[in-house]
C-alpha positions as CSV (number, residue, x, y, z in Angstrom):
1,M,100.8,85.9,58.9
2,R,99.3,88.2,61.4
3,Y,97.3,85.9,63.9
4,P,94.5,87.3,66.4
5,V,94.7,87.8,69.9
6,L,93.8,85.5,72.0
7,V,94.1,85.7,76.1
8,M,93.4,82.7,77.9
9,L,92.8,83.2,81.6
10,E,93.6,80.2,83.6
11,R,92.6,79.9,87.9
12,A,94.8,77.7,88.9
13,D,98.8,77.3,88.4
14,S,100.7,75.4,86.1
15,S,101.5,72.7,87.7
16,L,99.7,69.3,86.2
17,R,97.2,67.9,88.6
18,N,97.4,64.3,90.1
19,G,95.7,61.4,91.7
20,A,92.3,62.4,89.5
21,F,91.3,60.3,87.2
22,I,87.9,60.1,84.8
23,H,85.9,58.1,82.4
24,L,86.1,59.9,79.1
25,H,82.8,59.1,77.7
26,T,82.7,61.1,73.9
27,K,79.4,61.0,72.7
28,P,79.0,63.9,70.0
29,Y,76.4,66.7,70.3
30,S,76.1,68.2,67.4
31,N,79.5,66.7,65.7
32,S,81.1,70.3,64.6
33,V,84.8,69.7,63.9
34,I,85.2,72.2,67.1
35,E,83.6,69.8,69.0
36,R,85.3,66.7,67.9
37,E,88.6,68.6,67.7
38,L,88.1,69.2,71.5
39,S,86.7,65.9,72.4
40,N,90.0,64.3,70.6
41,L,92.3,66.2,72.6
42,A,90.5,65.3,76.2
43,S,90.0,61.5,75.2
44,N,93.6,61.4,73.4
45,G,91.5,59.6,70.8
46,N,89.7,56.9,73.1
47,N,87.1,56.7,75.8
48,N,88.7,54.6,78.7
49,V,89.7,56.3,82.1
50,E,92.3,59.0,81.9
51,A,94.2,60.9,84.5
52,W,93.5,64.2,84.6
53,S,97.1,65.4,84.5
54,A,97.4,63.5,81.1
55,I,94.4,65.8,79.5
56,Q,95.5,68.7,81.2
57,E,98.6,68.6,79.5
58,R,97.0,67.7,76.0
59,L,95.2,70.4,76.6
60,L,98.5,73.1,78.0
61,N,100.0,72.1,74.8
62,A,97.3,72.3,72.2
63,V,97.2,76.4,73.1
64,V,101.3,77.0,72.5
65,K,100.5,78.6,69.3
66,P,101.7,81.7,68.2
67,G,98.9,84.7,69.3
68,I,97.4,82.9,72.4
69,T,98.9,83.8,75.7
70,L,97.9,82.1,78.9
71,Q,98.0,83.4,82.2
72,H,97.9,81.6,84.9
73,H,97.0,82.4,88.9
74,T,94.2,84.4,86.9
75,R,91.0,84.6,89.1
76,I,88.1,86.7,87.8
77,V,85.5,88.2,89.9
78,S,83.6,90.2,87.6
79,I,82.9,90.4,83.4
80,G,80.9,93.2,81.8
81,Q,80.2,94.1,78.4
82,N,79.4,97.2,76.4
83,E,78.4,98.3,72.6
84,S,82.3,98.1,72.0
85,S,83.6,95.5,74.2
86,A,83.3,92.6,76.7
87,W,85.6,92.2,79.8
88,A,86.8,90.5,82.6
89,T,87.8,91.8,85.8
90,S,90.6,89.8,88.5
91,E,90.8,89.8,91.5
92,K,94.0,91.7,91.3
93,E,92.3,94.7,89.7
94,Q,93.7,94.0,86.1
95,T,91.1,94.5,83.4
96,F,91.4,92.1,80.4
97,K,89.1,93.2,77.4
98,G,88.3,92.0,74.1
99,D,85.8,91.7,71.3
100,F,84.0,88.7,73.4
101,L,84.4,86.8,76.2
102,I,84.1,82.7,76.6
103,G,83.9,81.7,80.0
104,A,84.6,78.1,80.4
105,D,84.9,78.3,84.6
106,G,83.0,75.2,85.9
107,Y,79.8,74.8,87.5
108,R,80.1,77.6,90.0
109,S,80.4,80.1,87.0
110,I,80.3,84.3,87.4
111,V,79.0,83.8,83.6
112,R,76.2,82.0,84.1
113,V,75.2,84.2,86.5
114,I,74.6,86.7,84.3
C-alpha cells in the first residue's frame, strides 16, 4: 500500500515540555470524525486538567506512521502558493512544497497574516 507523503514542520525541539497544565474542555464544534479524533488525542477521553507534556506525547505518538515525517527545529518565515503548489520557507532557507499547506502555528500565525 502506498501512503501519501506528509511533512510536518515543528518550530520547537523534540523534548517534552514540563510544568504547564491546561484544562481541557472538549465541547464539540462540528462533531466531525476528525474533530472527535483530535479531541480524544488532546484530552485522552476526558475533560480534566492535563500536563502539556502528556498531550504533547500523545500527539507525537499519533504522527509516528508510514508516510509522515516530523521535522523539529524548523521555523517558517514565509509562505506562498501558485497554480501548481503551496510552499513554506524556513529561516534556514529550506523550501517545502506540497499540494496544500496547513498552518497550525498559534495565535501569532504567519498564515493568518495572508
